[in-house]
mmJSON file of the N, C-alpha and C atoms, coordinates in Angstrom:
{"data_MODEL":{"atom_site":{
"group_PDB":["ATOM","ATOM","ATOM","ATOM","ATOM","ATOM","ATOM","ATOM","ATOM","ATOM","ATOM","ATOM","ATOM","ATOM","ATOM","ATOM","ATOM","ATOM","ATOM","ATOM","ATOM","ATOM","ATOM","ATOM","ATOM","ATOM","ATOM","ATOM","ATOM","ATOM","ATOM","ATOM","ATOM","ATOM","ATOM","ATOM","ATOM","ATOM","ATOM","ATOM","ATOM","ATOM","ATOM","ATOM","ATOM","ATOM","ATOM","ATOM","ATOM","ATOM","ATOM","ATOM","ATOM","ATOM","ATOM","ATOM","ATOM","ATOM","ATOM","ATOM","ATOM","ATOM","ATOM","ATOM","ATOM","ATOM","ATOM","ATOM","ATOM","ATOM","ATOM","ATOM","ATOM","ATOM","ATOM","ATOM","ATOM","ATOM","ATOM","ATOM","ATOM","ATOM","ATOM","ATOM","ATOM","ATOM","ATOM","ATOM","ATOM","ATOM","ATOM","ATOM","ATOM","ATOM","ATOM","ATOM","ATOM","ATOM","ATOM","ATOM","ATOM","ATOM"],
"id":[1,2,3,4,5,6,7,8,9,10,11,12,13,14,15,16,17,18,19,20,21,22,23,24,25,26,27,28,29,30,31,32,33,34,35,36,37,38,39,40,41,42,43,44,45,46,47,48,49,50,51,52,53,54,55,56,57,58,59,60,61,62,63,64,65,66,67,68,69,70,71,72,73,74,75,76,77,78,79,80,81,82,83,84,85,86,87,88,89,90,91,92,93,94,95,96,97,98,99,100,101,102],
"type_symbol":["N","C","C","N","C","C","N","C","C","N","C","C","N","C","C","N","C","C","N","C","C","N","C","C","N","C","C","N","C","C","N","C","C","N","C","C","N","C","C","N","C","C","N","C","C","N","C","C","N","C","C","N","C","C","N","C","C","N","C","C","N","C","C","N","C","C","N","C","C","N","C","C","N","C","C","N","C","C","N","C","C","N","C","C","N","C","C","N","C","C","N","C","C","N","C","C","N","C","C","N","C","C"],
"label_atom_id":["N","CA","C","N","CA","C","N","CA","C","N","CA","C","N","CA","C","N","CA","C","N","CA","C","N","CA","C","N","CA","C","N","CA","C","N","CA","C","N","CA","C","N","CA","C","N","CA","C","N","CA","C","N","CA","C","N","CA","C","N","CA","C","N","CA","C","N","CA","C","N","CA","C","N","CA","C","N","CA","C","N","CA","C","N","CA","C","N","CA","C","N","CA","C","N","CA","C","N","CA","C","N","CA","C","N","CA","C","N","CA","C","N","CA","C","N","CA","C"],
"label_alt_id":[null,null,null,null,null,null,null,null,null,null,null,null,null,null,null,null,null,null,null,null,null,null,null,null,null,null,null,null,null,null,null,null,null,null,null,null,null,null,null,null,null,null,null,null,null,null,null,null,null,null,null,null,null,null,null,null,null,null,null,null,null,null,null,null,null,null,null,null,null,null,null,null,null,null,null,null,null,null,null,null,null,null,null,null,null,null,null,null,null,null,null,null,null,null,null,null,null,null,null,null,null,null],
"label_comp_id":["MET","MET","MET","LYS","LYS","LYS","PHE","PHE","PHE","GLN","GLN","GLN","ALA","ALA","ALA","VAL","VAL","VAL","VAL","VAL","VAL","LYS","LYS","LYS","ARG","ARG","ARG","ASN","ASN","ASN","LYS","LYS","LYS","SER","SER","SER","LYS","LYS","LYS","ILE","ILE","ILE","ILE","ILE","ILE","PHE","PHE","PHE","ILE","ILE","ILE","HIS","HIS","HIS","LEU","LEU","LEU","ILE","ILE","ILE","GLN","GLN","GLN","ASN","ASN","ASN","PHE","PHE","PHE","GLN","GLN","GLN","LYS","LYS","LYS","PRO","PRO","PRO","LEU","LEU","LEU","CYS","CYS","CYS","SER","SER","SER","ASP","ASP","ASP","TYR","TYR","TYR","GLN","GLN","GLN","PRO","PRO","PRO","SER","SER","SER"],
"label_asym_id":["A","A","A","A","A","A","A","A","A","A","A","A","A","A","A","A","A","A","A","A","A","A","A","A","A","A","A","A","A","A","A","A","A","A","A","A","A","A","A","A","A","A","A","A","A","A","A","A","A","A","A","A","A","A","A","A","A","A","A","A","A","A","A","A","A","A","A","A","A","A","A","A","A","A","A","A","A","A","A","A","A","A","A","A","A","A","A","A","A","A","A","A","A","A","A","A","A","A","A","A","A","A"],
"label_entity_id":["1","1","1","1","1","1","1","1","1","1","1","1","1","1","1","1","1","1","1","1","1","1","1","1","1","1","1","1","1","1","1","1","1","1","1","1","1","1","1","1","1","1","1","1","1","1","1","1","1","1","1","1","1","1","1","1","1","1","1","1","1","1","1","1","1","1","1","1","1","1","1","1","1","1","1","1","1","1","1","1","1","1","1","1","1","1","1","1","1","1","1","1","1","1","1","1","1","1","1","1","1","1"],
"label_seq_id":[1,1,1,2,2,2,3,3,3,4,4,4,5,5,5,6,6,6,7,7,7,8,8,8,9,9,9,10,10,10,11,11,11,12,12,12,13,13,13,14,14,14,15,15,15,16,16,16,17,17,17,18,18,18,19,19,19,20,20,20,21,21,21,22,22,22,23,23,23,24,24,24,25,25,25,26,26,26,27,27,27,28,28,28,29,29,29,30,30,30,31,31,31,32,32,32,33,33,33,34,34,34],
"pdbx_PDB_ins_code":[null,null,null,null,null,null,null,null,null,null,null,null,null,null,null,null,null,null,null,null,null,null,null,null,null,null,null,null,null,null,null,null,null,null,null,null,null,null,null,null,null,null,null,null,null,null,null,null,null,null,null,null,null,null,null,null,null,null,null,null,null,null,null,null,null,null,null,null,null,null,null,null,null,null,null,null,null,null,null,null,null,null,null,null,null,null,null,null,null,null,null,null,null,null,null,null,null,null,null,null,null,null],
"Cartn_x":[34.915,34.437,35.372,36.692,37.591,37.996,38.068,38.763,38.289,36.192,35.876,35.694,35.83,35.635,36.891,38.287,39.271,39.074,38.631,38.582,37.591,36.151,35.444,36.09,36.75,37.37,38.447,39.258,40.107,39.878,38.793,37.529,37.297,36.952,36.215,37.046,38.391,39.808,40.008,40.171,40.531,39.466,38.441,37.229,37.477,37.969,37.837,39.045,40.26,41.227,40.97,40.716,40.014,39.404,38.162,37.648,38.436,39.172,40.128,41.048,41.594,42.314,41.558,40.424,39.521,38.997,39.027,38.586,39.796,40.879,41.867,42.858,42.311,42.708,42.465,40.974,40.518,40.678,40.916,41.712,42.961,43.896,45.148,45.051,44.049,44.37,43.805,42.631,42.274,43.181,43.751,45.247,46.214,46.841,47.627,47.073,47.459,47.189,47.834,46.974,47.678,47.138],
"Cartn_y":[335.419,334.827,334.465,333.992,333.464,334.588,335.532,336.561,337.657,337.297,337.966,337.338,335.9,334.812,335.399,335.424,335.45,337.301,338.159,339.341,339.547,338.496,338.441,338.166,337.063,336.159,336.843,337.756,338.756,339.5,340.183,341.199,340.952,339.503,339.159,338.416,338.545,337.772,339.007,340.418,341.874,342.106,342.215,342.745,341.65,340.515,339.728,340.174,340.445,340.793,342.103,343.051,344.333,344.112,343.061,342.926,342.346,341.355,340.898,341.873,342.395,343.747,345.081,345.081,346.0,345.641,344.013,343.416,343.356,343.256,343.334,344.432,345.546,347.011,347.309,347.115,347.267,346.418,345.264,344.079,344.557,345.144,345.254,346.437,347.565,348.614,348.292,347.044,347.111,346.27,345.504,344.526,345.426,346.65,347.251,348.95,349.019,350.342,351.375,352.537,353.937,355.167],
"Cartn_z":[173.785,175.073,175.966,175.777,177.078,177.734,176.822,177.199,178.018,178.127,178.969,180.05,180.349,181.556,182.232,181.749,182.333,183.149,182.28,183.239,184.04,183.657,185.338,186.189,185.907,187.143,187.678,186.77,187.784,188.37,188.018,188.523,189.948,190.203,191.45,192.35,191.567,192.767,193.27,192.358,193.004,194.119,193.774,194.538,195.917,195.969,197.315,197.927,197.102,197.869,198.483,197.878,198.538,199.602,199.648,200.812,201.892,201.566,203.356,203.334,202.761,202.965,203.807,203.42,204.122,205.759,205.336,206.792,207.772,207.296,208.161,208.757,207.789,208.651,209.491,209.916,211.666,212.69,212.381,213.292,213.622,212.913,213.106,213.977,213.893,214.468,215.899,215.852,217.226,217.803,217.481,218.209,218.619,218.111,217.807,218.805,219.875,220.624,219.95,219.394,218.572,219.392],
"occupancy":[1.0,1.0,1.0,1.0,1.0,1.0,1.0,1.0,1.0,1.0,1.0,1.0,1.0,1.0,1.0,1.0,1.0,1.0,1.0,1.0,1.0,1.0,1.0,1.0,1.0,1.0,1.0,1.0,1.0,1.0,1.0,1.0,1.0,1.0,1.0,1.0,1.0,1.0,1.0,1.0,1.0,1.0,1.0,1.0,1.0,1.0,1.0,1.0,1.0,1.0,1.0,1.0,1.0,1.0,1.0,1.0,1.0,1.0,1.0,1.0,1.0,1.0,1.0,1.0,1.0,1.0,1.0,1.0,1.0,1.0,1.0,1.0,1.0,1.0,1.0,1.0,1.0,1.0,1.0,1.0,1.0,1.0,1.0,1.0,1.0,1.0,1.0,1.0,1.0,1.0,1.0,1.0,1.0,1.0,1.0,1.0,1.0,1.0,1.0,1.0,1.0,1.0],
"B_iso_or_equiv":[0.0,0.0,0.0,0.0,0.0,0.0,0.0,0.0,0.0,0.0,0.0,0.0,0.0,0.0,0.0,0.0,0.0,0.0,0.0,0.0,0.0,0.0,0.0,0.0,0.0,0.0,0.0,0.0,0.0,0.0,0.0,0.0,0.0,0.0,0.0,0.0,0.0,0.0,0.0,0.0,0.0,0.0,0.0,0.0,0.0,0.0,0.0,0.0,0.0,0.0,0.0,0.0,0.0,0.0,0.0,0.0,0.0,0.0,0.0,0.0,0.0,0.0,0.0,0.0,0.0,0.0,0.0,0.0,0.0,0.0,0.0,0.0,0.0,0.0,0.0,0.0,0.0,0.0,0.0,0.0,0.0,0.0,0.0,0.0,0.0,0.0,0.0,0.0,0.0,0.0,0.0,0.0,0.0,0.0,0.0,0.0,0.0,0.0,0.0,0.0,0.0,0.0],
"pdbx_formal_charge":[null,null,null,null,null,null,null,null,null,null,null,null,null,null,null,null,null,null,null,null,null,null,null,null,null,null,null,null,null,null,null,null,null,null,null,null,null,null,null,null,null,null,null,null,null,null,null,null,null,null,null,null,null,null,null,null,null,null,null,null,null,null,null,null,null,null,null,null,null,null,null,null,null,null,null,null,null,null,null,null,null,null,null,null,null,null,null,null,null,null,null,null,null,null,null,null,null,null,null,null,null,null],
"auth_seq_id":[1,1,1,2,2,2,3,3,3,4,4,4,5,5,5,6,6,6,7,7,7,8,8,8,9,9,9,10,10,10,11,11,11,12,12,12,13,13,13,14,14,14,15,15,15,16,16,16,17,17,17,18,18,18,19,19,19,20,20,20,21,21,21,22,22,22,23,23,23,24,24,24,25,25,25,26,26,26,27,27,27,28,28,28,29,29,29,30,30,30,31,31,31,32,32,32,33,33,33,34,34,34],
"auth_comp_id":["MET","MET","MET","LYS","LYS","LYS","PHE","PHE","PHE","GLN","GLN","GLN","ALA","ALA","ALA","VAL","VAL","VAL","VAL","VAL","VAL","LYS","LYS","LYS","ARG","ARG","ARG","ASN","ASN","ASN","LYS","LYS","LYS","SER","SER","SER","LYS","LYS","LYS","ILE","ILE","ILE","ILE","ILE","ILE","PHE","PHE","PHE","ILE","ILE","ILE","HIS","HIS","HIS","LEU","LEU","LEU","ILE","ILE","ILE","GLN","GLN","GLN","ASN","ASN","ASN","PHE","PHE","PHE","GLN","GLN","GLN","LYS","LYS","LYS","PRO","PRO","PRO","LEU","LEU","LEU","CYS","CYS","CYS","SER","SER","SER","ASP","ASP","ASP","TYR","TYR","TYR","GLN","GLN","GLN","PRO","PRO","PRO","SER","SER","SER"],
"auth_asym_id":["A","A","A","A","A","A","A","A","A","A","A","A","A","A","A","A","A","A","A","A","A","A","A","A","A","A","A","A","A","A","A","A","A","A","A","A","A","A","A","A","A","A","A","A","A","A","A","A","A","A","A","A","A","A","A","A","A","A","A","A","A","A","A","A","A","A","A","A","A","A","A","A","A","A","A","A","A","A","A","A","A","A","A","A","A","A","A","A","A","A","A","A","A","A","A","A","A","A","A","A","A","A"],
"auth_atom_id":["N","CA","C","N","CA","C","N","CA","C","N","CA","C","N","CA","C","N","CA","C","N","CA","C","N","CA","C","N","CA","C","N","CA","C","N","CA","C","N","CA","C","N","CA","C","N","CA","C","N","CA","C","N","CA","C","N","CA","C","N","CA","C","N","CA","C","N","CA","C","N","CA","C","N","CA","C","N","CA","C","N","CA","C","N","CA","C","N","CA","C","N","CA","C","N","CA","C","N","CA","C","N","CA","C","N","CA","C","N","CA","C","N","CA","C","N","CA","C"],
"pdbx_PDB_model_num":[1,1,1,1,1,1,1,1,1,1,1,1,1,1,1,1,1,1,1,1,1,1,1,1,1,1,1,1,1,1,1,1,1,1,1,1,1,1,1,1,1,1,1,1,1,1,1,1,1,1,1,1,1,1,1,1,1,1,1,1,1,1,1,1,1,1,1,1,1,1,1,1,1,1,1,1,1,1,1,1,1,1,1,1,1,1,1,1,1,1,1,1,1,1,1,1,1,1,1,1,1,1]
}}}
C-alpha cells in the first residue's frame, strides 16, 4: 500500500513537471524571435 502511494505521488509529480515544461516551451519561443 505504501509503495503504491509513493508511485502515485511520483507519477503526479512527473506529470506536473511535464505540464510546466510544455507550458514554458511556447513562452520561450514567443519571447525569442527565431
